[in-house]
C-alpha positions in Angstrom: -81.5 39.8 56.5 -78.6 41.8 56.6 -75.0 40.0 57.0 -74.6 41.8 60.4 -78.6 40.2 61.4 -77.4 37.0 59.7 -74.2 36.6 61.8 -75.8 37.4 64.6 -78.8 35.2 64.1 -75.5 31.9 63.6 -74.4 32.9 66.9 -77.6 32.5 69.0 -78.3 29.2 67.3 -74.7 27.9 67.8 -74.8 28.6 71.6 -78.4 27.4 72.2 -77.0 24.1 71.0 -73.4 23.9 72.2 -72.5 21.7 75.0 -71.6 23.4 78.3 -68.3 22.7 79.2 -66.7 19.9 81.7 -66.3 20.9 84.8 -62.5 21.0 86.1 -61.5 17.9 87.7 -59.0 17.4 90.3 -55.5 17.0 89.0 -53.9 14.3 90.2 -50.0 14.4 91.2 -48.3 11.9 89.8 -45.0 10.6 91.3 -42.0 9.4 88.3 -39.5 7.3 88.2 -37.1 5.0 86.0 -38.2 1.4 86.1 -35.3 -1.4 85.9 -35.3 -4.7 86.4 -33.0 -6.8 88.8 -32.7 -10.1 89.0 -35.9 -10.6 87.1 -37.6 -8.4 89.6 -39.3 -4.8 88.8 -38.1 -1.9 90.7 -38.8 1.8 90.4 -36.1 4.1 92.1 -37.0 8.3 91.9 -36.2 10.3 88.2 -34.5 12.9 90.7 -32.0 10.1 91.7 -30.6 8.7 88.5 -28.2 11.8 86.5 -27.9 9.3 83.6 -28.6 5.8 81.9 -25.4 4.0 79.8 -24.8 0.9 78.0 -22.1 -0.5 79.3 -19.3 2.0 79.7 -15.7 0.7 78.7 -14.3 -0.7 82.3 -10.6 -1.0 84.1 -10.9 -4.0 86.5 -10.0 -2.4 90.2 -7.7 -5.5 91.9 -9.0 -6.2 95.8 -12.2 -5.6 95.5 -15.3 -7.7 95.8 -16.9 -9.7 92.8 -19.3 -7.5 92.6 -17.2 -4.4 92.0 -16.8 -4.5 88.4 -14.5 -1.5 87.5 -14.2 2.0 87.1 -15.0 3.5 83.9 -14.3 7.4 83.0 -18.3 9.1 82.2 -17.6 12.8 80.9 -14.2 13.0 82.6 -15.2 12.0 86.1 -14.1 8.2 87.5 -17.2 6.7 88.5 -17.1 3.1 90.1 -19.5 0.2 88.5 -20.9 -1.9 90.7 -23.4 -4.8 89.6 -26.5 -4.6 91.6 -27.4 -8.2 91.0 -24.1 -10.0 92.3 -23.9 -7.5 95.1 -27.4 -9.0 96.3 -26.4 -12.9 95.6 -27.6 -13.2 91.8 -27.2 -12.9 89.0 -27.6 -10.9 86.0 -30.3 -12.0 83.2 -29.0 -10.8 80.1 -26.0 -9.3 79.3 -27.5 -7.9 76.1 -29.9 -5.6 77.7 -28.6 -4.5 80.8 -27.7 -0.8 81.5 -26.0 1.3 83.8 -27.8 4.0 86.1 -25.1 6.4 87.1 -26.4 7.9 90.7 -25.2 10.6 92.6 -25.9 11.4 96.3 -24.0 13.7 97.7 -20.6 12.6 97.3 -21.3 9.4 96.6 -21.7 9.0 92.7 -21.7 5.3 91.4 -22.5 3.5 88.2 -25.3 0.7 88.7 -25.2 -2.2 86.5 -29.0 -3.3 86.3 -30.8 -6.3 83.5 -32.8 -3.6 81.9 -34.4 -0.4 81.9 -37.9 -0.1 81.7 -38.3 3.7 81.2 -40.1 6.0 82.9 -42.9 4.8 85.2 -45.6 7.4 86.5 -48.0 6.5 89.5 -50.2 8.5 91.7 -48.6 9.8 94.7 -51.2 8.5 96.8 -51.1 5.2 95.9 -47.8 4.7 97.5 -48.2 1.6 99.6 -46.2 1.0 102.8 -43.5 -2.3 102.4 -44.5 -5.9 103.1 -42.5 -9.1 102.3 -45.0 -10.2 100.0 -43.2 -10.8 96.8 -40.0 -8.6 97.4 -37.0 -10.8 97.4 -35.8 -10.7 101.1 -32.0 -9.1 100.4 -33.6 -6.0 98.7 -36.3 -5.4 101.3 -34.0 -2.9 103.8 -33.3 -1.0 100.5 -37.3 -0.8 99.5 -38.7 2.5 100.7 -42.4 1.8 99.0 -44.6 -0.3 96.9 -46.8 1.4 93.9 -49.2 -1.2 92.5 -50.3 -1.2 88.8 -52.3 -3.4 86.1 -51.5 -6.4 88.6 -47.5 -5.5 89.3 -45.9 -4.4 92.3 -43.4 -1.6 91.6 -40.9 -1.6 94.7 -39.3 1.6 95.2 -35.1 1.2 95.2 -33.9 3.5 97.7 -30.4 4.3 96.7 -30.0 6.4 99.7 -30.6 3.3 101.9 -27.9 1.3 99.4 -25.1 4.5 100.0 -25.6 3.9 104.2 -25.2 0.1 103.9 -22.1 -0.9 105.5 -21.5 -4.1 103.5 -22.4 -1.9 100.1 -19.6 0.4 100.9 -16.5 -2.3 102.3 -15.9 -3.0 99.1 -12.2 -4.5 99.9 -11.4 -8.1 99.9 
C-alpha cells in the first residue's frame, strides 16, 4: 500500500469512529453585577453603576452634615462625598476591616458609598430576575430594590442607585 492510500484509509477509519459534534445550544444571556454586603444582608448592583471599588479612602470631615456622611475624599483628583450606606438605613457596619467604598457616578451625582464587604462579580441569567417582594428584604431598603435574583437558595436583591439618587432624604445631608 502506498503512503497516500494508507493516509486515506486512516482518515476514513477516523471519520467512521468519530462522534458527531454536539448541536449548538441556545446561548444564555447573563446579567452582571457586583455583590456586596450591607448591614449583614447580601445585595447586588449593576456593573454599569459602579465606577470603582476602593478600600477606605482618606477622609476630610465635613461639618454640619448628617451622621451617615463620613466626609469628602480626593479620588483621582475629584472630590467625592463618602456616605455610610448602613448608617443611612439606620444600621451599623459589621466589620471595618472588610469595608469597601463603591464609587457611583449617576449623571451629575458622584458619590462614594461605604458597604460592609464586596463579594465580587455576580452573574445571573437575565430571564431569572424576579419582581420585588418584601420577603427577606429589610423594609428600609425596599424602596431601593428594583428586582431580585435567586441562586443556591440565596436571595440577591438588586440595589438601585438611581432610586437612591432620587430619594429626598438621601439628598438632604445638612443638619
